C-alpha positions in Angstrom: -69.5 -251.8 135.1 -69.9 -249.0 137.6 -66.7 -247.1 136.9 -67.8 -246.9 133.2 -71.3 -245.8 134.1 -69.9 -243.1 136.4 -67.6 -241.8 133.7 -70.4 -241.7 131.1 -72.5 -239.7 133.5 -69.6 -237.4 134.3 -68.3 -236.9 130.7 -71.0 -238.1 128.3 -73.5 -235.9 126.5 -77.0 -236.9 125.4 -77.2 -235.1 122.0 -80.8 -236.2 121.4 -82.2 -238.7 118.9 -80.5 -241.5 120.8 -77.0 -240.2 120.2 -74.6 -240.5 123.1 -71.4 -238.5 122.8 -68.6 -240.2 124.8 -65.7 -238.8 122.7 -63.7 -238.1 125.9 -63.9 -241.8 126.8 -64.0 -243.9 123.7 -64.7 -242.3 120.4 -61.9 -239.8 120.2 -59.8 -239.8 123.4 -58.9 -243.0 125.3 -57.9 -243.6 128.9 -55.6 -246.7 128.9 -56.4 -247.6 132.5 -60.2 -247.6 131.7 -59.6 -249.5 128.5 -57.7 -252.1 130.3 -60.5 -252.5 132.9 -63.0 -252.9 130.1 -60.9 -255.5 128.3 -60.4 -257.5 131.6 -64.2 -257.3 132.3 -65.0 -258.5 128.7 -62.5 -261.3 129.2 -64.1 -262.3 132.5 -67.6 -262.3 130.9 -66.5 -264.6 128.1 -64.0 -266.7 130.2 -66.1 -269.9 129.6 -66.1 -269.4 125.9 -63.5 -270.8 123.5 -62.4 -267.8 121.4 -59.8 -268.1 118.6 -60.2 -264.5 117.2 -61.9 -261.2 118.0 -63.6 -259.2 115.3 -64.6 -255.6 115.5 -65.3 -252.5 113.4 -63.0 -249.6 112.6 -62.4 -247.4 114.5 -64.1 -247.1 117.9 -64.3 -250.8 118.4 -60.5 -251.3 118.1 -59.5 -250.2 121.6 -61.9 -252.3 123.6 -61.3 -255.3 121.2 -57.6 -255.0 121.5 -57.6 -254.9 125.3 -60.0 -257.9 125.4 -57.7 -259.7 122.9 -54.8 -258.9 125.2 -56.7 -260.4 128.2 -57.8 -263.5 126.3 -54.5 -263.8 124.4 -56.1 -264.0 121.0 -55.6 -262.0 117.8 -57.9 -259.0 117.0 -59.1 -258.3 113.4 -60.9 -255.1 112.6 -63.2 -254.5 109.6 -62.0 -251.6 107.6 -64.2 -248.9 106.1 -62.1 -248.3 103.0 -60.0 -250.8 101.1 -56.3 -250.1 101.1 -54.1 -251.0 98.1 -52.4 -253.6 100.4 -55.7 -255.6 100.8 -55.3 -257.9 97.9 -57.3 -261.2 97.3 -60.7 -262.1 98.5 -62.5 -260.0 101.1 -65.6 -260.2 103.1 -67.7 -257.1 102.4 -70.8 -256.0 104.2 -72.5 -252.6 104.6 -74.2 -251.1 107.6 -75.8 -247.8 108.4 -73.8 -245.3 110.5 -75.9 -243.7 113.2 -73.5 -240.8 113.7 -72.2 -240.4 110.1 -75.5 -240.8 108.3 -75.7 -243.2 105.3 -74.1 -246.6 104.7 -70.5 -247.5 105.4 -68.6 -250.4 104.0 -67.0 -252.9 106.3 -64.2 -255.0 104.8 -62.1 -257.8 106.2 -59.5 -259.7 104.2 -60.3 -263.4 103.9 -56.8 -264.2 105.2 -57.8 -263.0 108.7 -61.2 -264.9 109.1 -60.9 -268.7 108.9 -63.4 -271.5 108.6 -63.9 -273.4 111.8 -62.7 -270.7 114.1 -64.6 -269.4 117.1 -65.1 -265.6 116.7 -66.0 -263.1 119.4 -67.3 -259.7 118.2 -66.4 -256.8 120.4 -67.6 -253.2 119.6 -68.3 -249.8 121.1 -72.1 -249.7 120.8 -75.1 -252.0 120.4 -77.9 -249.7 119.3 -79.9 -250.9 116.3 -77.7 -253.9 115.9 -77.0 -253.3 112.2 -73.2 -253.1 112.5 -73.0 -256.1 114.7 -75.3 -258.1 112.3 -73.0 -257.1 109.4 -70.0 -258.4 111.4 -71.9 -261.6 112.2 -72.7 -262.1 108.5 -68.9 -261.9 107.8 -68.3 -264.6 110.4 -70.9 -266.8 108.8 -69.5 -266.1 105.3 -66.1 -267.2 106.6 -67.7 -270.5 107.8 -66.6 -269.6 111.3 -68.7 -269.7 114.4 -69.9 -266.6 116.3 -69.5 -267.4 120.0 -70.3 -264.1 121.6 -70.9 -260.4 121.3 -69.5 -257.9 123.8 -70.2 -254.1 123.6 -69.1 -251.2 125.8 -72.5 -249.5 125.7 -75.9 -251.0 124.9 -78.9 -248.7 124.3 -81.8 -251.1 124.8 -84.5 -248.7 123.5 -83.0 -249.0 120.0 -83.8 -252.7 119.7 -80.4 -254.1 118.7 -80.5 -257.1 120.9 -84.0 -258.0 119.6 -82.7 -257.6 116.1 -79.8 -260.0 116.8 -82.2 -262.5 118.2 -84.6 -262.2 115.3 -81.7 -262.7 112.9 -81.1 -266.2 114.6 -78.5 -265.2 117.2 -80.7 -265.9 120.3 -78.2 -268.5 121.6 -75.2 -266.3 121.2 -74.3 -264.6 124.6 -74.4 -260.8 124.3 -72.8 -258.8 127.1 -72.6 -255.0 127.6 -70.5 -253.1 130.1 -73.0 -250.3 130.4 -76.7 -250.7 129.5 -78.7 -247.5 128.9 -82.4 -247.9 129.1 -83.6 -244.3 128.6 -82.2 -241.1 127.0 -85.4 -239.1 126.9 -85.3 -235.4 128.1 -81.5 -235.2 128.2 -81.3 -238.1 130.6 -78.9 -241.0 130.6 -80.5 -243.8 132.6 -78.8 -247.2 133.2 -80.3 -250.5 133.9 -79.8 -251.8 137.5 
């Protein structure tokens, strides 16, 4: 998605160690018009897939997931990092390492929002190591639902997340990224063609 790549080059910062700061676009500030374009593009990429529900992780995945859900006309569920007192009953709980926070984070989804037999599309902000997406995929499996696709705003191919997804048994699940970064060495941000 050229408009997204251009914005990342103009506003993003390579902080080293594979960390891309795009707080002005996605992780702190949002441009509704850009978010709408991302949601419409995700919907286009997954147009041939039957989707009953979208799953994402709190917080940076919510905006792209919400606009994709709007375009596909399906509900969006997000995994919370802390359990509120209103979350009663059974929950799906997974942990995943946080690249930017350091350490493990909990991901919780109330069982009332993931149903057996449903087709679930995961939408998130980044595909780096794949560990957060794998945690979400395990939730889908625990719910006896079917993972029908994974869409991310930014993929960093050099961190091996796609390969980790394939190794974990998701090689037939379509994975789409709106911007694919192949190199961040020496303060660069290089996209695939």
